[in-house]
N, CA, C and O atoms as CSV, one atom per row, in Angstrom:
chain,resi,resn,atom,element,x,y,z
A,1,MET,N,N,134.990,-25.543,28.241
A,1,MET,CA,C,133.923,-26.052,29.062
A,1,MET,C,C,134.449,-26.182,30.495
A,1,MET,O,O,135.409,-26.906,30.755
A,2,LYS,N,N,133.811,-25.479,31.399
A,2,LYS,CA,C,134.257,-25.454,32.786
A,2,LYS,C,C,133.776,-26.693,33.539
A,2,LYS,O,O,132.649,-27.154,33.359
A,3,VAL,N,N,134.670,-27.222,34.394
A,3,VAL,CA,C,134.364,-28.369,35.240
A,3,VAL,C,C,134.520,-27.948,36.698
A,3,VAL,O,O,135.520,-27.336,37.075
A,4,SER,N,N,133.529,-28.281,37.506
A,4,SER,CA,C,133.606,-28.071,38.949
A,4,SER,C,C,133.938,-29.417,39.594
A,4,SER,O,O,133.207,-30.392,39.420
A,5,VAL,N,N,135.031,-29.462,40.328
A,5,VAL,CA,C,135.387,-30.676,41.058
A,5,VAL,C,C,134.984,-30.443,42.509
A,5,VAL,O,O,135.427,-29.481,43.137
A,6,ILE,N,N,134.143,-31.328,43.036
A,6,ILE,CA,C,133.683,-31.173,44.414
A,6,ILE,C,C,134.373,-32.204,45.298
A,6,ILE,O,O,134.453,-33.388,44.971
A,7,LEU,N,N,134.869,-31.710,46.433
A,7,LEU,CA,C,135.692,-32.528,47.328
A,7,LEU,C,C,135.362,-32.197,48.783
A,7,LEU,O,O,135.770,-31.151,49.286
A,8,PRO,N,N,134.624,-33.084,49.465
A,8,PRO,CA,C,134.381,-32.868,50.894
A,8,PRO,C,C,135.558,-33.429,51.704
A,8,PRO,O,O,136.101,-34.486,51.383
A,9,ILE,N,N,135.934,-32.708,52.745
A,9,ILE,CA,C,137.011,-33.174,53.628
A,9,ILE,C,C,136.519,-33.074,55.061
A,9,ILE,O,O,136.118,-32.005,55.521
A,10,SER,N,N,136.554,-34.202,55.762
A,10,SER,CA,C,136.124,-34.220,57.158
A,10,SER,C,C,137.088,-35.055,58.000
A,10,SER,O,O,137.964,-35.746,57.479
A,11,ASN,N,N,136.902,-34.971,59.288
A,11,ASN,CA,C,137.676,-35.758,60.270
A,11,ASN,C,C,139.172,-35.468,60.226
A,11,ASN,O,O,139.981,-36.359,60.485
A,12,ASN,N,N,139.550,-34.230,59.899
A,12,ASN,CA,C,140.971,-33.857,59.839
A,12,ASN,C,C,141.760,-34.858,59.004
A,12,ASN,O,O,142.856,-35.266,59.389
A,13,TYR,N,N,141.202,-35.255,57.858
A,13,TYR,CA,C,141.824,-36.312,57.055
A,13,TYR,C,C,143.279,-35.973,56.763
A,13,TYR,O,O,143.577,-34.932,56.177
A,14,PHE,N,N,144.170,-36.847,57.170
A,14,PHE,CA,C,145.611,-36.584,57.203
A,14,PHE,C,C,146.259,-36.383,55.843
A,14,PHE,O,O,147.301,-35.733,55.765
A,15,ASP,N,N,145.686,-36.912,54.770
A,15,ASP,CA,C,146.367,-36.888,53.481
A,15,ASP,C,C,145.570,-36.179,52.385
A,15,ASP,O,O,145.757,-36.455,51.200
A,16,ALA,N,N,144.688,-35.270,52.779
A,16,ALA,CA,C,143.874,-34.557,51.790
A,16,ALA,C,C,144.722,-33.679,50.882
A,16,ALA,O,O,144.323,-33.407,49.750
A,17,ASN,N,N,145.879,-33.231,51.349
A,17,ASN,CA,C,146.757,-32.411,50.513
A,17,ASN,C,C,147.091,-33.121,49.211
A,17,ASN,O,O,147.126,-32.496,48.151
A,18,ARG,N,N,147.335,-34.412,49.284
A,18,ARG,CA,C,147.660,-35.208,48.091
A,18,ARG,C,C,146.524,-35.168,47.079
A,18,ARG,O,O,146.763,-35.060,45.876
A,19,SER,N,N,145.314,-35.253,47.552
A,19,SER,CA,C,144.134,-35.198,46.669
A,19,SER,C,C,144.044,-33.852,45.972
A,19,SER,O,O,143.831,-33.783,44.761
A,20,ILE,N,N,144.203,-32.796,46.731
A,20,ILE,CA,C,144.098,-31.454,46.171
A,20,ILE,C,C,145.208,-31.216,45.150
A,20,ILE,O,O,144.958,-30.669,44.076
A,21,ILE,N,N,146.407,-31.617,45.474
A,21,ILE,CA,C,147.535,-31.458,44.546
A,21,ILE,C,C,147.272,-32.200,43.238
A,21,ILE,O,O,147.595,-31.697,42.162
A,22,SER,N,N,146.687,-33.396,43.329
A,22,SER,CA,C,146.402,-34.150,42.100
A,22,SER,C,C,145.376,-33.428,41.230
A,22,SER,O,O,145.374,-33.602,40.012
A,23,LEU,N,N,144.515,-32.631,41.829
A,23,LEU,CA,C,143.548,-31.839,41.057
A,23,LEU,C,C,144.193,-30.591,40.470
A,23,LEU,O,O,143.910,-30.218,39.332
A,24,ILE,N,N,145.044,-29.956,41.233
A,24,ILE,CA,C,145.764,-28.776,40.735
A,24,ILE,C,C,146.616,-29.155,39.527
A,24,ILE,O,O,146.778,-28.357,38.604
A,25,ASN,N,N,147.154,-30.359,39.534
A,25,ASN,CA,C,148.053,-30.816,38.472
A,25,ASN,C,C,147.332,-31.436,37.272
A,25,ASN,O,O,147.970,-32.092,36.449
A,26,GLN,N,N,146.049,-31.245,37.163
A,26,GLN,CA,C,145.311,-31.776,36.018
A,26,GLN,C,C,145.746,-31.084,34.726
A,26,GLN,O,O,146.033,-29.887,34.722
A,27,THR,N,N,145.791,-31.842,33.639
A,27,THR,CA,C,146.109,-31.263,32.339
A,27,THR,C,C,144.957,-30.390,31.842
A,27,THR,O,O,145.181,-29.434,31.100
A,28,TYR,N,N,143.745,-30.706,32.239
A,28,TYR,CA,C,142.572,-29.901,31.903
A,28,TYR,C,C,142.555,-28.722,32.864
A,28,TYR,O,O,142.441,-28.917,34.074
A,29,LYS,N,N,142.666,-27.522,32.356
A,29,LYS,CA,C,142.859,-26.354,33.220
A,29,LYS,C,C,141.610,-25.532,33.498
A,29,LYS,O,O,141.615,-24.708,34.412
A,30,ASN,N,N,140.536,-25.734,32.734
A,30,ASN,CA,C,139.329,-24.944,32.947
A,30,ASN,C,C,138.469,-25.607,34.023
A,30,ASN,O,O,137.392,-26.138,33.754
A,31,LEU,N,N,138.988,-25.555,35.253
A,31,LEU,CA,C,138.237,-26.177,36.335
A,31,LEU,C,C,138.340,-25.365,37.607
A,31,LEU,O,O,139.290,-24.616,37.832
A,32,GLU,N,N,137.325,-25.546,38.424
A,32,GLU,CA,C,137.335,-24.993,39.769
A,32,GLU,C,C,137.311,-26.165,40.733
A,32,GLU,O,O,136.626,-27.162,40.504
A,33,ILE,N,N,138.058,-26.034,41.801
A,33,ILE,CA,C,138.150,-27.088,42.814
A,33,ILE,C,C,137.445,-26.559,44.052
A,33,ILE,O,O,137.943,-25.661,44.732
A,34,LEU,N,N,136.279,-27.127,44.335
A,34,LEU,CA,C,135.443,-26.679,45.443
A,34,LEU,C,C,135.574,-27.675,46.591
A,34,LEU,O,O,135.283,-28.861,46.438
A,35,ILE,N,N,136.014,-27.175,47.734
A,35,ILE,CA,C,136.288,-28.038,48.872
A,35,ILE,C,C,135.412,-27.616,50.043
A,35,ILE,O,O,135.391,-26.450,50.436
A,36,CYS,N,N,134.692,-28.584,50.588
A,36,CYS,CA,C,133.870,-28.328,51.767
A,36,CYS,C,C,134.561,-28.963,52.972
A,36,CYS,O,O,134.721,-30.182,53.047
A,37,LEU,N,N,134.962,-28.116,53.903
A,37,LEU,CA,C,135.569,-28.572,55.149
A,37,LEU,C,C,134.450,-28.726,56.164
A,37,LEU,O,O,133.823,-27.748,56.572
A,38,ASN,N,N,134.211,-29.956,56.562
A,38,ASN,CA,C,133.133,-30.206,57.520
A,38,ASN,C,C,133.587,-31.258,58.530
A,38,ASN,O,O,134.096,-32.314,58.155
A,39,GLY,N,N,133.402,-30.963,59.795
A,39,GLY,CA,C,133.778,-31.902,60.833
A,39,GLY,C,C,135.270,-31.903,61.139
A,39,GLY,O,O,135.794,-32.884,61.665
A,40,ASN,N,N,135.952,-30.821,60.816
A,40,ASN,CA,C,137.383,-30.701,61.103
A,40,ASN,C,C,137.596,-29.704,62.240
A,40,ASN,O,O,136.697,-28.945,62.600
A,41,SER,N,N,138.807,-29.727,62.795
A,41,SER,CA,C,139.166,-28.732,63.802
A,41,SER,C,C,139.472,-27.405,63.112
A,41,SER,O,O,139.817,-27.383,61.930
A,42,LYS,N,N,139.350,-26.324,63.833
A,42,LYS,CA,C,139.688,-24.996,63.281
A,42,LYS,C,C,141.150,-24.955,62.859
A,42,LYS,O,O,141.482,-24.358,61.835
A,43,LYS,N,N,142.020,-25.581,63.632
A,43,LYS,CA,C,143.450,-25.617,63.315
A,43,LYS,C,C,143.683,-26.308,61.968
A,43,LYS,O,O,144.466,-25.831,61.147
A,44,TYR,N,N,143.000,-27.427,61.750
A,44,TYR,CA,C,143.124,-28.167,60.490
A,44,TYR,C,C,142.644,-27.305,59.322
A,44,TYR,O,O,143.336,-27.184,58.310
A,45,ASN,N,N,141.470,-26.713,59.462
A,45,ASN,CA,C,140.910,-25.882,58.393
A,45,ASN,C,C,141.835,-24.718,58.045
A,45,ASN,O,O,142.054,-24.429,56.868
A,46,THR,N,N,142.371,-24.060,59.049
A,46,THR,CA,C,143.280,-22.939,58.815
A,46,THR,C,C,144.526,-23.402,58.074
A,46,THR,O,O,144.979,-22.734,57.144
A,47,LYS,N,N,145.077,-24.526,58.471
A,47,LYS,CA,C,146.313,-25.025,57.855
A,47,LYS,C,C,146.095,-25.424,56.394
A,47,LYS,O,O,146.892,-25.057,55.531
A,48,ILE,N,N,145.039,-26.161,56.113
A,48,ILE,CA,C,144.835,-26.627,54.737
A,48,ILE,C,C,144.504,-25.455,53.809
A,48,ILE,O,O,144.931,-25.438,52.655
A,49,LYS,N,N,143.752,-24.486,54.308
A,49,LYS,CA,C,143.455,-23.303,53.489
A,49,LYS,C,C,144.730,-22.514,53.207
A,49,LYS,O,O,144.912,-22.006,52.100
A,50,LYS,N,N,145.601,-22.408,54.185
A,50,LYS,CA,C,146.874,-21.708,53.998
A,50,LYS,C,C,147.744,-22.431,52.972
A,50,LYS,O,O,148.397,-21.786,52.152
A,51,ASN,N,N,147.757,-23.768,53.011
A,51,ASN,CA,C,148.571,-24.555,52.076
A,51,ASN,C,C,148.226,-24.264,50.617
A,51,ASN,O,O,149.092,-24.365,49.747
A,52,PHE,N,N,146.977,-23.905,50.339
A,52,PHE,CA,C,146.526,-23.738,48.957
A,52,PHE,C,C,146.021,-22.333,48.661
A,52,PHE,O,O,145.294,-22.132,47.688
A,53,SER,N,N,146.389,-21.372,49.475
A,53,SER,CA,C,145.889,-20.002,49.316
A,53,SER,C,C,146.337,-19.345,48.014
A,53,SER,O,O,145.675,-18.419,47.546
A,54,GLU,N,N,147.421,-19.787,47.426
A,54,GLU,CA,C,147.915,-19.160,46.193
A,54,GLU,C,C,147.216,-19.667,44.926
A,54,GLU,O,O,147.434,-19.123,43.843
A,55,TYR,N,N,146.397,-20.682,45.049
A,55,TYR,CA,C,145.733,-21.276,43.882
A,55,TYR,C,C,144.315,-20.723,43.762
A,55,TYR,O,O,143.430,-21.061,44.548
A,56,LYS,N,N,144.121,-19.863,42.760
A,56,LYS,CA,C,142.818,-19.201,42.635
A,56,LYS,C,C,141.694,-20.156,42.236
A,56,LYS,O,O,140.525,-19.853,42.476
A,57,GLN,N,N,142.020,-21.308,41.631
A,57,GLN,CA,C,140.971,-22.251,41.241
A,57,GLN,C,C,140.464,-23.087,42.426
A,57,GLN,O,O,139.460,-23.790,42.307
A,58,VAL,N,N,141.161,-23.010,43.566
A,58,VAL,CA,C,140.761,-23.755,44.767
A,58,VAL,C,C,139.949,-22.833,45.667
A,58,VAL,O,O,140.416,-21.769,46.074
A,59,LYS,N,N,138.723,-23.258,45.969
A,59,LYS,CA,C,137.835,-22.475,46.822
A,59,LYS,C,C,137.398,-23.332,48.001
A,59,LYS,O,O,136.923,-24.453,47.826
A,60,PHE,N,N,137.562,-22.801,49.183
A,60,PHE,CA,C,137.196,-23.514,50.407
A,60,PHE,C,C,135.901,-22.960,50.983
A,60,PHE,O,O,135.639,-21.758,50.947
A,61,TYR,N,N,135.106,-23.873,51.512
A,61,TYR,CA,C,133.888,-23.527,52.235
A,61,TYR,C,C,133.884,-24.353,53.508
A,61,TYR,O,O,134.429,-25.456,53.546
A,62,GLU,N,N,133.272,-23.818,54.541
A,62,GLU,CA,C,133.156,-24.557,55.791
A,62,GLU,C,C,131.699,-24.660,56.188
A,62,GLU,O,O,130.945,-23.691,56.107
A,63,ILE,N,N,131.314,-25.850,56.617
A,63,ILE,CA,C,130.015,-26.026,57.245
A,63,ILE,C,C,130.264,-26.753,58.557
A,63,ILE,O,O,131.199,-27.546,58.673
A,64,GLU,N,N,129.442,-26.483,59.518
A,64,GLU,CA,C,129.666,-27.077,60.836
A,64,GLU,C,C,129.186,-28.514,60.915
A,64,GLU,O,O,129.797,-29.349,61.583
A,65,GLU,N,N,128.105,-28.791,60.239
A,65,GLU,CA,C,127.537,-30.133,60.312
A,65,GLU,C,C,128.438,-31.149,59.622
A,65,GLU,O,O,128.823,-30.960,58.468
A,66,LYS,N,N,128.768,-32.208,60.314
A,66,LYS,CA,C,129.615,-33.262,59.762
A,66,LYS,C,C,128.714,-34.288,59.069
A,66,LYS,O,O,128.255,-35.251,59.683
A,67,ASN,N,N,128.475,-34.059,57.788
A,67,ASN,CA,C,127.590,-34.925,57.027
A,67,ASN,C,C,127.981,-34.807,55.559
A,67,ASN,O,O,127.887,-33.729,54.973
A,68,ILE,N,N,128.418,-35.909,54.968
A,68,ILE,CA,C,128.919,-35.876,53.594
A,68,ILE,C,C,127.836,-35.488,52.586
A,68,ILE,O,O,128.123,-34.797,51.609
A,69,VAL,N,N,126.613,-35.921,52.812
A,69,VAL,CA,C,125.528,-35.593,51.887
A,69,VAL,C,C,125.292,-34.085,51.877
A,69,VAL,O,O,125.156,-33.485,50.810
A,70,ASN,N,N,125.242,-33.475,53.052
A,70,ASN,CA,C,125.061,-32.026,53.122
A,70,ASN,C,C,126.237,-31.298,52.490
A,70,ASN,O,O,126.052,-30.293,51.804
A,71,ALA,N,N,127.442,-31.800,52.717
A,71,ALA,CA,C,128.635,-31.177,52.132
A,71,ALA,C,C,128.581,-31.241,50.604
A,71,ALA,O,O,128.859,-30.249,49.931
A,72,LEU,N,N,128.227,-32.393,50.064
A,72,LEU,CA,C,128.147,-32.537,48.605
A,72,LEU,C,C,127.053,-31.651,48.017
A,72,LEU,O,O,127.276,-30.986,47.004
A,73,ASN,N,N,125.890,-31.634,48.631
A,73,ASN,CA,C,124.802,-30.776,48.139
A,73,ASN,C,C,125.197,-29.306,48.200
A,73,ASN,O,O,124.884,-28.538,47.290
A,74,PHE,N,N,125.876,-28.918,49.260
A,74,PHE,CA,C,126.359,-27.545,49.388
A,74,PHE,C,C,127.310,-27.206,48.238
A,74,PHE,O,O,127.193,-26.142,47.631
A,75,LEU,N,N,128.244,-28.100,47.942
A,75,LEU,CA,C,129.216,-27.861,46.874
A,75,LEU,C,C,128.557,-27.839,45.491
A,75,LEU,O,O,128.953,-27.058,44.626
A,76,ILE,N,N,127.570,-28.680,45.288
A,76,ILE,CA,C,126.838,-28.663,44.009
A,76,ILE,C,C,126.182,-27.301,43.814
A,76,ILE,O,O,126.209,-26.746,42.716
A,77,GLU,N,N,125.596,-26.768,44.876
A,77,GLU,CA,C,124.969,-25.433,44.786
A,77,GLU,C,C,125.986,-24.350,44.466
A,77,GLU,O,O,125.655,-23.376,43.790
A,78,LYS,N,N,127.205,-24.501,44.934
A,78,LYS,CA,C,128.252,-23.496,44.716
A,78,LYS,C,C,128.937,-23.641,43.357
A,78,LYS,O,O,129.623,-22.721,42.911
A,79,SER,N,N,128.759,-24.773,42.702
A,79,SER,CA,C,129.484,-25.042,41.458
A,79,SER,C,C,128.953,-24.187,40.311
A,79,SER,O,O,127.769,-23.859,40.247
A,80,SER,N,N,129.879,-23.835,39.399
A,80,SER,CA,C,129.495,-23.034,38.238
A,80,SER,C,C,129.909,-23.705,36.924
A,80,SER,O,O,129.778,-23.103,35.859
A,81,GLY,N,N,130.402,-24.936,36.990
A,81,GLY,CA,C,130.833,-25.634,35.787
A,81,GLY,C,C,129.687,-26.277,35.033
A,81,GLY,O,O,128.611,-26.508,35.584
A,82,GLU,N,N,129.936,-26.564,33.752
A,82,GLU,CA,C,128.952,-27.295,32.941
A,82,GLU,C,C,128.911,-28.768,33.352
A,82,GLU,O,O,127.897,-29.445,33.182
A,83,PHE,N,N,130.030,-29.250,33.895
A,83,PHE,CA,C,130.110,-30.616,34.423
A,83,PHE,C,C,130.599,-30.561,35.865
A,83,PHE,O,O,131.313,-29.638,36.258
A,84,ILE,N,N,130.206,-31.559,36.643
A,84,ILE,CA,C,130.680,-31.695,38.019
A,84,ILE,C,C,131.393,-33.037,38.137
A,84,ILE,O,O,130.858,-34.076,37.750
A,85,ALA,N,N,132.606,-32.997,38.677
A,85,ALA,CA,C,133.370,-34.211,38.962
A,85,ALA,C,C,133.421,-34.377,40.477
A,85,ALA,O,O,133.518,-33.398,41.216
A,86,ARG,N,N,133.356,-35.592,40.919
A,86,ARG,CA,C,133.302,-35.915,42.344
A,86,ARG,C,C,134.607,-36.554,42.766
A,86,ARG,O,O,135.189,-37.342,42.021
A,87,MET,N,N,135.069,-36.218,43.960
A,87,MET,CA,C,136.298,-36.803,44.477
A,87,MET,C,C,136.221,-36.878,45.993
A,87,MET,O,O,135.607,-36.026,46.635
A,88,ASP,N,N,136.841,-37.891,46.558
A,88,ASP,CA,C,136.948,-38.030,48.010
A,88,ASP,C,C,138.341,-37.615,48.459
A,88,ASP,O,O,139.278,-37.589,47.661
A,89,ALA,N,N,138.471,-37.292,49.738
A,89,ALA,CA,C,139.745,-36.817,50.282
A,89,ALA,C,C,140.839,-37.888,50.251
A,89,ALA,O,O,142.023,-37.560,50.321
A,90,ASP,N,N,140.461,-39.142,50.150
A,90,ASP,CA,C,141.478,-40.203,50.088
A,90,ASP,C,C,141.742,-40.666,48.656
A,90,ASP,O,O,142.400,-41.686,48.448
A,91,ASP,N,N,141.241,-39.932,47.674
A,91,ASP,CA,C,141.466,-40.251,46.261
A,91,ASP,C,C,142.614,-39.409,45.704
A,91,ASP,O,O,142.885,-38.302,46.171
A,92,VAL,N,N,143.273,-39.964,44.699
A,92,VAL,CA,C,144.286,-39.238,43.941
A,92,VAL,C,C,143.951,-39.452,42.471
A,92,VAL,O,O,143.750,-40.585,42.034
A,93,SER,N,N,143.890,-38.363,41.709
A,93,SER,CA,C,143.540,-38.454,40.296
A,93,SER,C,C,144.786,-38.439,39.424
A,93,SER,O,O,145.725,-37.682,39.670
A,94,PHE,N,N,144.781,-39.288,38.401
A,94,PHE,CA,C,145.832,-39.228,37.391
A,94,PHE,C,C,145.760,-37.856,36.725
A,94,PHE,O,O,144.682,-37.266,36.665
A,95,PRO,N,N,146.879,-37.334,36.225
A,95,PRO,CA,C,146.897,-35.981,35.648
A,95,PRO,C,C,145.908,-35.755,34.506
A,95,PRO,O,O,145.434,-34.631,34.337
A,96,LYS,N,N,145.586,-36.760,33.731
A,96,LYS,CA,C,144.675,-36.580,32.596
A,96,LYS,C,C,143.244,-37.015,32.902
A,96,LYS,O,O,142.426,-37.129,31.989
A,97,ARG,N,N,142.936,-37.256,34.157
A,97,ARG,CA,C,141.598,-37.752,34.520
A,97,ARG,C,C,140.490,-36.879,33.947
A,97,ARG,O,O,139.646,-37.367,33.196
A,98,ILE,N,N,140.483,-35.601,34.290
A,98,ILE,CA,C,139.397,-34.714,33.874
A,98,ILE,C,C,139.385,-34.554,32.360
A,98,ILE,O,O,138.319,-34.588,31.745
A,99,GLU,N,N,140.532,-34.383,31.763
A,99,GLU,CA,C,140.637,-34.241,30.308
A,99,GLU,C,C,140.007,-35.434,29.595
A,99,GLU,O,O,139.223,-35.258,28.662
A,100,LYS,N,N,140.343,-36.631,30.026
A,100,LYS,CA,C,139.805,-37.846,29.395
A,100,LYS,C,C,138.306,-37.982,29.631
A,100,LYS,O,O,137.562,-38.355,28.724
A,101,GLN,N,N,137.863,-37.679,30.849
A,101,GLN,CA,C,136.442,-37.824,31.154
A,101,GLN,C,C,135.589,-36.833,30.358
A,101,GLN,O,O,134.533,-37.204,29.846
A,102,ILE,N,N,136.030,-35.595,30.252
A,102,ILE,CA,C,135.263,-34.602,29.496
A,102,ILE,C,C,135.206,-34.995,28.027
A,102,ILE,O,O,134.146,-34.917,27.405
A,103,LYS,N,N,136.319,-35.410,27.477
A,103,LYS,CA,C,136.345,-35.846,26.077
A,103,LYS,C,C,135.375,-37.012,25.861
A,103,LYS,O,O,134.624,-37.021,24.885
A,104,TYR,N,N,135.389,-37.979,26.755
A,104,TYR,CA,C,134.509,-39.140,26.647
A,104,TYR,C,C,133.036,-38.720,26.719
A,104,TYR,O,O,132.214,-39.175,25.924
A,105,LEU,N,N,132.719,-37.861,27.665
A,105,LEU,CA,C,131.333,-37.397,27.800
A,105,LEU,C,C,130.862,-36.680,26.542
A,105,LEU,O,O,129.766,-36.947,26.050
A,106,ILE,N,N,131.664,-35.791,26.029
A,106,ILE,CA,C,131.292,-35.024,24.836
A,106,ILE,C,C,131.230,-35.922,23.603
A,106,ILE,O,O,130.261,-35.873,22.846
A,107,ASP,N,N,132.259,-36.739,23.400
A,107,ASP,CA,C,132.300,-37.616,22.221
A,107,ASP,C,C,131.134,-38.590,22.174
A,107,ASP,O,O,130.707,-38.996,21.094
A,108,ASN,N,N,130.616,-38.968,23.342
A,108,ASN,CA,C,129.539,-39.955,23.406
A,108,ASN,C,C,128.185,-39.351,23.776
A,108,ASN,O,O,127.220,-40.075,24.020
A,109,ASN,N,N,128.122,-38.014,23.814
A,109,ASN,CA,C,126.873,-37.328,24.128
A,109,ASN,C,C,126.255,-37.840,25.437
A,109,ASN,O,O,125.071,-38.172,25.499
A,110,LEU,N,N,127.086,-37.893,26.470
A,110,LEU,CA,C,126.643,-38.399,27.762
A,110,LEU,C,C,126.510,-37.278,28.782
A,110,LEU,O,O,127.164,-36.240,28.679
A,111,SER,N,N,125.657,-37.507,29.761
A,111,SER,CA,C,125.464,-36.545,30.842
A,111,SER,C,C,126.273,-36.900,32.078
A,111,SER,O,O,126.594,-36.026,32.883
A,112,PHE,N,N,126.603,-38.174,32.233
A,112,PHE,CA,C,127.375,-38.590,33.398
A,112,PHE,C,C,128.207,-39.814,33.060
A,112,PHE,O,O,127.943,-40.532,32.096
A,113,ALA,N,N,129.226,-40.027,33.891
A,113,ALA,CA,C,130.088,-41.195,33.728
A,113,ALA,C,C,130.533,-41.662,35.099
A,113,ALA,O,O,130.593,-40.881,36.049
A,114,SER,N,N,130.839,-42.920,35.188
A,114,SER,CA,C,131.394,-43.509,36.395
A,114,SER,C,C,132.715,-44.148,36.002
A,114,SER,O,O,132.876,-44.606,34.871
A,115,THR,N,N,133.646,-44.179,36.920
A,115,THR,CA,C,134.958,-44.701,36.563
A,115,THR,C,C,135.380,-45.838,37.476
A,115,THR,O,O,134.837,-46.032,38.563
A,116,ASN,N,N,136.352,-46.569,37.002
A,116,ASN,CA,C,136.989,-47.594,37.808
A,116,ASN,C,C,138.081,-46.938,38.632
A,116,ASN,O,O,138.404,-45.767,38.429
A,117,GLY,N,N,138.641,-47.680,39.548
A,117,GLY,CA,C,139.710,-47.139,40.364
A,117,GLY,C,C,140.659,-48.234,40.805
A,117,GLY,O,O,140.371,-49.425,40.687
A,118,GLU,N,N,141.780,-47.805,41.306
A,118,GLU,CA,C,142.756,-48.728,41.876
A,118,GLU,C,C,142.985,-48.343,43.318
A,118,GLU,O,O,143.135,-47.166,43.645
A,119,VAL,N,N,143.009,-49.344,44.176
A,119,VAL,CA,C,143.322,-49.122,45.580
A,119,VAL,C,C,144.814,-49.337,45.735
A,119,VAL,O,O,145.345,-50.385,45.370
A,120,VAL,N,N,145.494,-48.316,46.289
A,120,VAL,CA,C,146.944,-48.371,46.431
A,120,VAL,C,C,147.331,-48.166,47.894
A,120,VAL,O,O,146.542,-47.680,48.704
A,121,ASP,N,N,148.561,-48.548,48.206
A,121,ASP,CA,C,149.061,-48.312,49.557
A,121,ASP,C,C,149.778,-46.967,49.615
A,121,ASP,O,O,149.743,-46.207,48.647
A,122,ALA,N,N,150.420,-46.670,50.727
A,122,ALA,CA,C,151.080,-45.375,50.919
A,122,ALA,C,C,152.184,-45.127,49.895
A,122,ALA,O,O,152.524,-43.974,49.631
A,123,ASN,N,N,152.746,-46.181,49.318
A,123,ASN,CA,C,153.808,-46.050,48.313
A,123,ASN,C,C,153.262,-46.056,46.890
A,123,ASN,O,O,154.028,-46.108,45.929
A,124,PHE,N,N,151.946,-46.004,46.755
A,124,PHE,CA,C,151.248,-46.065,45.465
A,124,PHE,C,C,151.408,-47.425,44.787
A,124,PHE,O,O,151.247,-47.532,43.571
A,125,ASP,N,N,151.718,-48.450,45.553
A,125,ASP,CA,C,151.729,-49.808,45.011
A,125,ASP,C,C,150.293,-50.311,44.988
A,125,ASP,O,O,149.565,-50.207,45.975
A,126,LYS,N,N,149.904,-50.856,43.845
A,126,LYS,CA,C,148.525,-51.308,43.648
A,126,LYS,C,C,148.219,-52.492,44.556
A,126,LYS,O,O,148.964,-53.471,44.611
A,127,ILE,N,N,147.109,-52.374,45.259
A,127,ILE,CA,C,146.623,-53.474,46.098
A,127,ILE,C,C,145.599,-54.285,45.306
A,127,ILE,O,O,145.685,-55.511,45.242
A,128,TYR,N,N,144.631,-53.594,44.706
A,128,TYR,CA,C,143.653,-54.251,43.833
A,128,TYR,C,C,142.930,-53.212,42.999
A,128,TYR,O,O,142.980,-52.019,43.300
A,129,SER,N,N,142.256,-53.664,41.950
A,129,SER,CA,C,141.446,-52.792,41.108
A,129,SER,C,C,139.993,-52.882,41.530
A,129,SER,O,O,139.492,-53.955,41.866
A,130,HIS,N,N,139.342,-51.766,41.509
A,130,HIS,CA,C,137.919,-51.701,41.796
A,130,HIS,C,C,137.230,-51.331,40.484
A,130,HIS,O,O,137.202,-50.166,40.089
A,131,ALA,N,N,136.687,-52.322,39.829
A,131,ALA,CA,C,136.087,-52.096,38.511
A,131,ALA,C,C,134.597,-52.364,38.564
A,131,ALA,O,O,134.134,-53.299,39.216
A,132,LYS,N,N,133.873,-51.539,37.875
A,132,LYS,CA,C,132.428,-51.690,37.749
A,132,LYS,C,C,132.122,-51.888,36.272
A,132,LYS,O,O,132.500,-51.055,35.448
A,133,ARG,N,N,131.472,-52.932,35.938
A,133,ARG,CA,C,131.127,-53.191,34.542
A,133,ARG,C,C,129.676,-52.761,34.312
A,133,ARG,O,O,128.748,-53.276,34.935
A,134,GLN,N,N,129.516,-51.820,33.416
A,134,GLN,CA,C,128.191,-51.334,33.089
A,134,GLN,C,C,127.743,-51.929,31.767
A,134,GLN,O,O,128.492,-51.920,30.790
A,135,LYS,N,N,126.543,-52.437,31.736
A,135,LYS,CA,C,126.013,-53.002,30.494
A,135,LYS,C,C,125.237,-51.955,29.702
A,135,LYS,O,O,125.027,-52.115,28.500
A,136,ASN,N,N,124.817,-50.903,30.358
A,136,ASN,CA,C,124.010,-49.894,29.680
A,136,ASN,C,C,124.764,-48.580,29.593
A,136,ASN,O,O,125.476,-48.198,30.523
A,137,ILE,N,N,124.608,-47.908,28.498
A,137,ILE,CA,C,125.121,-46.555,28.339
A,137,ILE,C,C,123.911,-45.662,28.143
A,137,ILE,O,O,123.062,-45.922,27.290
A,138,TYR,N,N,123.842,-44.622,28.929
A,138,TYR,CA,C,122.732,-43.689,28.857
A,138,TYR,C,C,123.203,-42.440,28.118
A,138,TYR,O,O,124.254,-41.886,28.442
A,139,SER,N,N,122.453,-42.007,27.154
A,139,SER,CA,C,122.865,-40.831,26.372
A,139,SER,C,C,121.785,-39.760,26.422
A,139,SER,O,O,120.663,-39.989,26.874
A,140,ASN,N,N,122.161,-38.593,25.944
A,140,ASN,CA,C,121.229,-37.461,25.886
A,140,ASN,C,C,120.296,-37.533,24.685
A,140,ASN,O,O,119.321,-36.786,24.608
A,141,SER,N,N,120.592,-38.430,23.746
A,141,SER,CA,C,119.791,-38.447,22.515
A,141,SER,C,C,118.528,-39.256,22.646
A,141,SER,O,O,117.758,-39.359,21.691
């Protein structure tokens, strides 16, 4: 089952490489990583595309308009996976993130899921947890 991971990057975000690397290193391998570069300098776009040119699962797109909603909608249109995972340029995913999420969705007959997160500093030391407690589970049945 193919997963499309959509990742908008804007404002020459200094640490987006870390986000992309965390996606490349996923244990779940049937995925495409779709990145929309919007609101960056040409120099930034050229450099980040060069950094990941050897990874065929990473696909870059550029739009001129600096707007996250337009970037996300653009990436959704470009996606070819049965599931879409969302990520921000300042996020880092654990290696089994996609694997666990797909298993959970399938095992529970779900169409979507939301996750908790941890806010960390530059050394990956936990600052606090960002948890959302959901009382309802929505299923396809």
